[in-house]
A tleap script that builds the chain and sets N, CA, C and O, in Angstrom:
source leaprc.protein.ff14SB
mol = sequence {
  NMET VAL GLY LYS ALA GLN ARG LYS LYS ARG
  ASN HIE HIE SER ILE ARG ASP ILE SER ARG
  LYS ALA ARG THR ARG ALA ARG THR LYS ASP
  LEU ASP GLN ILE HIE GLU ASP LEU LYS PRO
  GLU ASN ALA GLU LYS LEU LYS ASN ALA LEU
  PRO ASP PRO ASP LEU PRO GLY MET GLY GLN
  ASN TYR CYS ILE PRO CYS ALA ARG HIE PHE
  THR SER SER PHE ALA LEU GLU ASN HIE LEU
  LYS THR LYS LEU HIE LYS ARG CARG
}
set mol.1.N position { 25.681 34.401 -56.811 }
set mol.1.CA position { 24.616 33.521 -57.397 }
set mol.1.C position { 23.404 34.537 -57.542 }
set mol.1.O position { 22.384 34.530 -56.853 }
set mol.2.N position { 23.727 35.445 -58.613 }
set mol.2.CA position { 22.722 36.434 -59.078 }
set mol.2.C position { 21.737 35.836 -59.755 }
set mol.2.O position { 20.595 36.208 -59.486 }
set mol.3.N position { 21.893 34.950 -60.618 }
set mol.3.CA position { 21.501 34.244 -61.818 }
set mol.3.C position { 20.464 33.167 -61.360 }
set mol.3.O position { 19.548 32.872 -62.128 }
set mol.4.N position { 20.560 32.641 -60.283 }
set mol.4.CA position { 19.723 31.457 -59.852 }
set mol.4.C position { 18.326 32.007 -59.127 }
set mol.4.O position { 18.248 32.774 -58.168 }
set mol.5.N position { 17.336 31.431 -59.817 }
set mol.5.CA position { 16.006 31.518 -58.989 }
set mol.5.C position { 15.944 30.726 -57.789 }
set mol.5.O position { 16.548 29.657 -57.704 }
set mol.6.N position { 15.103 31.291 -56.673 }
set mol.6.CA position { 14.784 30.689 -55.429 }
set mol.6.C position { 14.171 29.421 -55.625 }
set mol.6.O position { 13.430 29.291 -56.599 }
set mol.7.N position { 14.348 28.533 -54.910 }
set mol.7.CA position { 13.616 27.285 -54.738 }
set mol.7.C position { 12.285 27.500 -54.460 }
set mol.7.O position { 11.923 28.418 -53.724 }
set mol.8.N position { 11.504 26.704 -55.005 }
set mol.8.CA position { 9.743 26.827 -54.353 }
set mol.8.C position { 9.902 26.164 -53.004 }
set mol.8.O position { 10.468 25.084 -52.832 }
set mol.9.N position { 9.299 26.982 -51.972 }
set mol.9.CA position { 9.031 26.268 -50.768 }
set mol.9.C position { 8.258 25.189 -50.568 }
set mol.9.O position { 7.088 25.571 -50.547 }
set mol.10.N position { 8.336 24.020 -50.408 }
set mol.10.CA position { 7.577 22.709 -50.425 }
set mol.10.C position { 6.783 22.515 -49.222 }
set mol.10.O position { 6.820 21.396 -48.712 }
set mol.11.N position { 5.944 23.584 -48.589 }
set mol.11.CA position { 5.195 23.596 -47.508 }
set mol.11.C position { 3.868 23.844 -47.900 }
set mol.11.O position { 3.587 24.430 -48.946 }
set mol.12.N position { 2.915 23.352 -46.969 }
set mol.12.CA position { 1.709 23.581 -47.047 }
set mol.12.C position { 1.235 24.721 -46.387 }
set mol.12.O position { 0.968 24.631 -45.189 }
set mol.13.N position { 1.051 26.054 -47.138 }
set mol.13.CA position { 0.981 27.132 -46.965 }
set mol.13.C position { -0.367 27.787 -47.093 }
set mol.13.O position { -0.584 28.938 -46.715 }
set mol.14.N position { -1.339 26.931 -47.692 }
set mol.14.CA position { -2.710 27.553 -48.182 }
set mol.14.C position { -3.348 26.357 -47.335 }
set mol.14.O position { -4.230 26.008 -48.120 }
set mol.15.N position { -3.443 25.657 -46.425 }
set mol.15.CA position { -4.217 24.968 -45.983 }
set mol.15.C position { -5.319 25.811 -44.940 }
set mol.15.O position { -5.044 26.249 -43.822 }
set mol.16.N position { -6.426 25.885 -45.534 }
set mol.16.CA position { -7.616 26.691 -44.394 }
set mol.16.C position { -7.788 25.965 -43.390 }
set mol.16.O position { -7.591 26.528 -42.313 }
set mol.17.N position { -8.165 24.639 -43.357 }
set mol.17.CA position { -8.919 23.875 -42.389 }
set mol.17.C position { -8.191 24.173 -40.990 }
set mol.17.O position { -8.745 24.508 -39.942 }
set mol.18.N position { -7.060 24.009 -41.176 }
set mol.18.CA position { -6.193 24.563 -39.760 }
set mol.18.C position { -6.688 25.895 -39.216 }
set mol.18.O position { -7.291 26.029 -38.151 }
set mol.19.N position { -6.440 26.639 -39.869 }
set mol.19.CA position { -6.869 27.858 -39.094 }
set mol.19.C position { -8.036 28.063 -38.805 }
set mol.19.O position { -8.365 28.687 -37.796 }
set mol.20.N position { -9.069 27.440 -39.870 }
set mol.20.CA position { -10.773 27.519 -39.527 }
set mol.20.C position { -10.977 26.778 -38.201 }
set mol.20.O position { -11.731 27.271 -37.362 }
set mol.21.N position { -10.278 25.500 -37.943 }
set mol.21.CA position { -10.184 24.596 -36.900 }
set mol.21.C position { -9.785 25.703 -35.757 }
set mol.21.O position { -10.598 25.726 -34.833 }
set mol.22.N position { -9.079 26.300 -35.680 }
set mol.22.CA position { -8.390 27.055 -34.592 }
set mol.22.C position { -9.527 28.032 -34.005 }
set mol.22.O position { -9.667 28.173 -32.790 }
set mol.23.N position { -10.167 28.564 -34.763 }
set mol.23.CA position { -11.234 30.044 -34.592 }
set mol.23.C position { -11.836 29.370 -33.462 }
set mol.23.O position { -12.166 28.185 -33.419 }
set mol.24.N position { -11.954 30.301 -32.490 }
set mol.24.CA position { -13.223 29.992 -31.538 }
set mol.24.C position { -14.491 29.780 -31.860 }
set mol.24.O position { -15.190 28.860 -31.437 }
set mol.25.N position { -14.928 30.960 -32.908 }
set mol.25.CA position { -16.338 30.449 -33.549 }
set mol.25.C position { -16.555 29.055 -34.017 }
set mol.25.O position { -17.669 28.542 -33.909 }
set mol.26.N position { -15.654 28.483 -34.477 }
set mol.26.CA position { -15.764 27.231 -35.071 }
set mol.26.C position { -15.308 26.067 -34.288 }
set mol.26.O position { -15.162 24.941 -34.762 }
set mol.27.N position { -15.134 26.338 -33.297 }
set mol.27.CA position { -14.889 25.280 -32.218 }
set mol.27.C position { -15.494 24.051 -32.134 }
set mol.27.O position { -16.664 24.118 -31.758 }
set mol.28.N position { -15.058 22.903 -32.371 }
set mol.28.CA position { -16.021 21.794 -32.122 }
set mol.28.C position { -15.671 21.498 -30.428 }
set mol.28.O position { -15.092 22.227 -29.623 }
set mol.29.N position { -16.249 20.176 -30.255 }
set mol.29.CA position { -16.162 19.372 -29.238 }
set mol.29.C position { -14.717 18.601 -29.478 }
set mol.29.O position { -14.351 18.184 -30.577 }
set mol.30.N position { -14.034 18.497 -28.365 }
set mol.30.CA position { -12.980 17.364 -28.093 }
set mol.30.C position { -13.334 15.835 -28.280 }
set mol.30.O position { -14.506 15.460 -28.255 }
set mol.31.N position { -12.564 15.201 -28.417 }
set mol.31.CA position { -12.984 13.638 -28.381 }
set mol.31.C position { -13.150 13.309 -26.907 }
set mol.31.O position { -14.184 12.684 -26.669 }
set mol.32.N position { -12.410 13.569 -25.906 }
set mol.32.CA position { -12.964 13.344 -25.038 }
set mol.32.C position { -14.132 14.000 -24.283 }
set mol.32.O position { -14.710 13.519 -23.308 }
set mol.33.N position { -14.350 14.993 -24.793 }
set mol.33.CA position { -16.067 15.669 -24.426 }
set mol.33.C position { -16.998 14.603 -25.332 }
set mol.33.O position { -17.821 13.972 -24.668 }
set mol.34.N position { -16.973 14.419 -26.309 }
set mol.34.CA position { -17.570 13.807 -26.991 }
set mol.34.C position { -18.068 12.182 -26.456 }
set mol.34.O position { -19.188 11.686 -26.577 }
set mol.35.N position { -16.980 11.637 -25.909 }
set mol.35.CA position { -16.946 10.711 -25.159 }
set mol.35.C position { -17.821 10.391 -23.846 }
set mol.35.O position { -18.369 9.396 -23.372 }
set mol.36.N position { -17.699 11.467 -23.575 }
set mol.36.CA position { -18.371 11.880 -21.992 }
set mol.36.C position { -19.936 11.940 -22.491 }
set mol.36.O position { -20.773 11.358 -21.801 }
set mol.37.N position { -20.314 12.586 -23.594 }
set mol.37.CA position { -21.659 12.766 -24.035 }
set mol.37.C position { -22.390 11.187 -24.482 }
set mol.37.O position { -23.589 10.970 -24.310 }
set mol.38.N position { -21.667 10.416 -24.930 }
set mol.38.CA position { -21.966 9.013 -25.528 }
set mol.38.C position { -22.216 8.264 -24.128 }
set mol.38.O position { -22.782 7.172 -24.182 }
set mol.39.N position { -21.930 8.645 -23.200 }
set mol.39.CA position { -22.392 7.692 -21.563 }
set mol.39.C position { -23.774 7.966 -21.751 }
set mol.39.O position { -24.231 8.999 -22.241 }
set mol.40.N position { -24.583 6.729 -21.227 }
set mol.40.CA position { -26.137 6.440 -21.675 }
set mol.40.C position { -26.744 7.498 -20.774 }
set mol.40.O position { -27.676 8.103 -21.304 }
set mol.41.N position { -26.385 7.927 -19.334 }
set mol.41.CA position { -26.961 9.010 -19.007 }
set mol.41.C position { -26.848 10.478 -19.596 }
set mol.41.O position { -27.829 11.221 -19.562 }
set mol.42.N position { -25.685 10.871 -20.116 }
set mol.42.CA position { -25.692 11.871 -20.647 }
set mol.42.C position { -26.183 11.907 -21.963 }
set mol.42.O position { -26.593 12.991 -22.378 }
set mol.43.N position { -26.215 10.990 -22.644 }
set mol.43.CA position { -26.847 10.842 -23.965 }
set mol.43.C position { -28.377 10.865 -24.144 }
set mol.43.O position { -28.996 11.133 -25.173 }
set mol.44.N position { -28.816 10.561 -23.043 }
set mol.44.CA position { -30.462 10.709 -22.689 }
set mol.44.C position { -30.726 12.032 -22.535 }
set mol.44.O position { -31.787 12.451 -22.996 }
set mol.45.N position { -29.841 12.924 -21.877 }
set mol.45.CA position { -30.304 14.178 -21.500 }
set mol.45.C position { -30.131 15.049 -22.913 }
set mol.45.O position { -30.945 15.938 -23.165 }
set mol.46.N position { -29.056 14.756 -23.801 }
set mol.46.CA position { -28.910 15.235 -24.895 }
set mol.46.C position { -30.311 14.883 -25.819 }
set mol.46.O position { -30.931 15.840 -26.282 }
set mol.47.N position { -30.672 13.843 -26.012 }
set mol.47.CA position { -31.622 13.375 -26.786 }
set mol.47.C position { -32.880 14.072 -26.341 }
set mol.47.O position { -33.676 14.380 -27.228 }
set mol.48.N position { -33.192 14.388 -24.990 }
set mol.48.CA position { -34.431 15.010 -24.540 }
set mol.48.C position { -34.135 16.307 -24.034 }
set mol.48.O position { -34.526 16.643 -22.916 }
set mol.49.N position { -33.472 17.066 -24.774 }
set mol.49.CA position { -33.138 18.581 -24.282 }
set mol.49.C position { -34.567 19.316 -24.687 }
set mol.49.O position { -35.483 18.898 -25.395 }
set mol.50.N position { -34.453 20.263 -24.147 }
set mol.50.CA position { -35.755 21.571 -24.189 }
set mol.50.C position { -35.157 22.039 -25.753 }
set mol.50.O position { -34.075 21.904 -26.326 }
set mol.51.N position { -36.638 22.736 -26.147 }
set mol.51.CA position { -36.249 23.452 -27.608 }
set mol.51.C position { -35.539 24.769 -27.144 }
set mol.51.O position { -35.924 25.491 -26.224 }
set mol.52.N position { -34.350 24.975 -27.998 }
set mol.52.CA position { -33.578 26.295 -27.506 }
set mol.52.C position { -33.671 26.950 -28.913 }
set mol.52.O position { -33.314 26.348 -29.926 }
set mol.53.N position { -34.131 28.111 -28.923 }
set mol.53.CA position { -34.186 28.894 -30.270 }
set mol.53.C position { -33.100 29.385 -30.515 }
set mol.53.O position { -33.295 30.056 -31.529 }
set mol.54.N position { -31.892 29.494 -30.177 }
set mol.54.CA position { -30.866 29.873 -30.485 }
set mol.54.C position { -29.749 28.979 -31.418 }
set mol.54.O position { -28.784 29.350 -32.087 }
set mol.55.N position { -30.297 27.699 -31.166 }
set mol.55.CA position { -29.547 26.632 -31.916 }
set mol.55.C position { -30.370 26.192 -33.042 }
set mol.55.O position { -31.592 26.339 -33.067 }
set mol.56.N position { -29.608 25.590 -34.077 }
set mol.56.CA position { -30.314 25.273 -35.528 }
set mol.56.C position { -31.417 24.110 -35.043 }
set mol.56.O position { -31.210 23.255 -34.182 }
set mol.57.N position { -32.744 24.316 -35.884 }
set mol.57.CA position { -33.921 23.325 -35.393 }
set mol.57.C position { -34.187 23.197 -34.199 }
set mol.57.O position { -34.632 22.161 -33.704 }
set mol.58.N position { -33.897 24.441 -33.475 }
set mol.58.CA position { -34.247 24.579 -31.697 }
set mol.58.C position { -33.990 23.502 -31.311 }
set mol.58.O position { -34.862 22.916 -30.670 }
set mol.59.N position { -32.655 22.818 -31.565 }
set mol.59.CA position { -31.821 22.098 -30.664 }
set mol.59.C position { -32.510 20.762 -30.668 }
set mol.59.O position { -32.234 20.006 -29.737 }
set mol.60.N position { -33.348 20.371 -31.558 }
set mol.60.CA position { -33.900 18.986 -31.798 }
set mol.60.C position { -33.327 17.892 -32.444 }
set mol.60.O position { -33.528 16.702 -32.202 }
set mol.61.N position { -32.590 18.392 -33.293 }
set mol.61.CA position { -31.959 17.231 -34.112 }
set mol.61.C position { -30.203 17.317 -34.013 }
set mol.61.O position { -29.414 18.115 -34.519 }
set mol.62.N position { -30.038 16.380 -33.318 }
set mol.62.CA position { -28.471 16.452 -32.817 }
set mol.62.C position { -27.780 15.373 -32.718 }
set mol.62.O position { -28.073 14.593 -31.811 }
set mol.63.N position { -26.798 15.090 -33.535 }
set mol.63.CA position { -25.755 13.966 -33.754 }
set mol.63.C position { -24.901 14.110 -32.536 }
set mol.63.O position { -24.294 15.168 -32.368 }
set mol.64.N position { -24.793 13.034 -31.583 }
set mol.64.CA position { -24.014 12.996 -30.480 }
set mol.64.C position { -22.316 12.675 -30.750 }
set mol.64.O position { -21.366 13.255 -30.226 }
set mol.65.N position { -22.295 11.655 -31.654 }
set mol.65.CA position { -20.945 11.521 -32.089 }
set mol.65.C position { -20.150 12.685 -32.819 }
set mol.65.O position { -18.935 12.797 -32.659 }
set mol.66.N position { -20.810 13.466 -33.551 }
set mol.66.CA position { -20.227 14.333 -34.195 }
set mol.66.C position { -20.752 15.746 -33.595 }
set mol.66.O position { -20.669 16.792 -34.238 }
set mol.67.N position { -21.210 15.674 -32.508 }
set mol.67.CA position { -21.482 16.990 -31.821 }
set mol.67.C position { -22.026 18.133 -32.668 }
set mol.67.O position { -21.494 19.243 -32.620 }
set mol.68.N position { -23.272 17.832 -33.585 }
set mol.68.CA position { -23.505 19.057 -34.704 }
set mol.68.C position { -25.190 19.091 -34.670 }
set mol.68.O position { -25.824 18.055 -34.869 }
set mol.69.N position { -25.747 20.167 -34.445 }
set mol.69.CA position { -27.096 20.221 -34.502 }
set mol.69.C position { -27.638 20.554 -35.851 }
set mol.69.O position { -27.101 21.436 -36.520 }
set mol.70.N position { -28.758 19.840 -36.319 }
set mol.70.CA position { -29.171 19.935 -37.505 }
set mol.70.C position { -30.652 20.676 -37.628 }
set mol.70.O position { -31.474 20.650 -36.712 }
set mol.71.N position { -30.856 21.309 -38.841 }
set mol.71.CA position { -32.018 22.033 -39.001 }
set mol.71.C position { -33.516 21.538 -38.859 }
set mol.71.O position { -34.488 22.092 -38.345 }
set mol.72.N position { -33.369 20.208 -39.539 }
set mol.72.CA position { -34.315 19.292 -39.937 }
set mol.72.C position { -34.052 17.714 -39.334 }
set mol.72.O position { -32.938 17.320 -38.990 }
set mol.73.N position { -34.992 17.090 -39.288 }
set mol.73.CA position { -34.827 15.745 -39.050 }
set mol.73.C position { -34.427 15.002 -40.341 }
set mol.73.O position { -33.871 13.904 -40.305 }
set mol.74.N position { -34.752 15.686 -41.547 }
set mol.74.CA position { -34.200 15.366 -42.907 }
set mol.74.C position { -32.977 15.467 -43.014 }
set mol.74.O position { -32.424 14.540 -43.605 }
set mol.75.N position { -32.218 16.464 -42.558 }
set mol.75.CA position { -30.918 16.644 -42.642 }
set mol.75.C position { -30.296 15.969 -41.774 }
set mol.75.O position { -29.170 15.669 -42.171 }
set mol.76.N position { -30.581 15.534 -40.587 }
set mol.76.CA position { -29.958 14.803 -39.739 }
set mol.76.C position { -29.908 13.148 -40.498 }
set mol.76.O position { -28.916 12.420 -40.506 }
set mol.77.N position { -30.874 12.919 -40.930 }
set mol.77.CA position { -31.076 11.559 -41.600 }
set mol.77.C position { -30.092 11.691 -42.627 }
set mol.77.O position { -29.131 10.953 -42.411 }
set mol.78.N position { -30.010 12.273 -43.515 }
set mol.78.CA position { -28.822 12.214 -44.441 }
set mol.78.C position { -27.492 12.448 -43.963 }
set mol.78.O position { -26.450 11.947 -44.387 }
set mol.79.N position { -27.674 13.407 -42.872 }
set mol.79.CA position { -26.116 13.006 -42.328 }
set mol.79.C position { -25.547 11.633 -41.817 }
set mol.79.O position { -24.365 11.376 -42.045 }
set mol.80.N position { -26.290 10.790 -41.174 }
set mol.80.CA position { -26.356 9.768 -40.664 }
set mol.80.C position { -25.790 8.903 -41.467 }
set mol.80.O position { -25.192 7.952 -40.964 }
set mol.81.N position { -25.852 9.034 -42.746 }
set mol.81.CA position { -25.589 8.312 -43.875 }
set mol.81.C position { -24.047 8.750 -44.215 }
set mol.81.O position { -23.474 7.777 -44.706 }
set mol.82.N position { -23.444 9.546 -44.147 }
set mol.82.CA position { -22.249 10.252 -44.652 }
set mol.82.C position { -20.929 9.355 -44.078 }
set mol.82.O position { -21.008 8.586 -43.120 }
set mol.83.N position { -19.789 9.596 -44.806 }
set mol.83.CA position { -18.894 9.029 -44.420 }
set mol.83.C position { -18.253 9.570 -43.167 }
set mol.83.O position { -17.655 8.815 -42.400 }
set mol.84.N position { -18.384 11.082 -42.908 }
set mol.84.CA position { -17.739 11.808 -41.916 }
set mol.84.C position { -18.578 11.092 -40.633 }
set mol.84.O position { -17.942 10.392 -39.846 }
set mol.85.N position { -19.548 11.227 -40.515 }
set mol.85.CA position { -20.284 10.377 -39.344 }
set mol.85.C position { -19.970 8.892 -39.347 }
set mol.85.O position { -19.809 8.479 -38.198 }
set mol.86.N position { -19.832 7.961 -40.285 }
set mol.86.CA position { -19.306 6.699 -40.104 }
set mol.86.C position { -17.969 6.573 -39.470 }
set mol.86.O position { -17.682 5.581 -38.801 }
set mol.87.N position { -17.022 7.706 -39.696 }
set mol.87.CA position { -15.932 7.453 -39.214 }
set mol.87.C position { -15.781 7.768 -37.874 }
set mol.87.O position { -14.966 7.122 -37.215 }
set mol.88.N position { -16.588 8.868 -37.234 }
set mol.88.CA position { -16.883 9.143 -35.874 }
set mol.88.C position { -17.120 8.120 -35.366 }
set mol.88.O position { -17.412 8.078 -34.170 }
savepdb mol mol.pdb
quit
């Protein structure tokens, strides 16, 4: 079988999201951690958090269901309108 070309593999070899999600620096909270944050006593703590200079926007603009910090209240308001947030 010298003359036949090899069949092209039909697997997803260039999906970047899988490897990006597995990296520790891009690690997001798991669903059980987010459900824990959504409880009223924990959500109140997250909303009234002290300013932290290491977080974007000093940690004041935080979306609890998505577990994301935003740089400004305008960016948070725009995020609340997106499909990704609504899906969460």
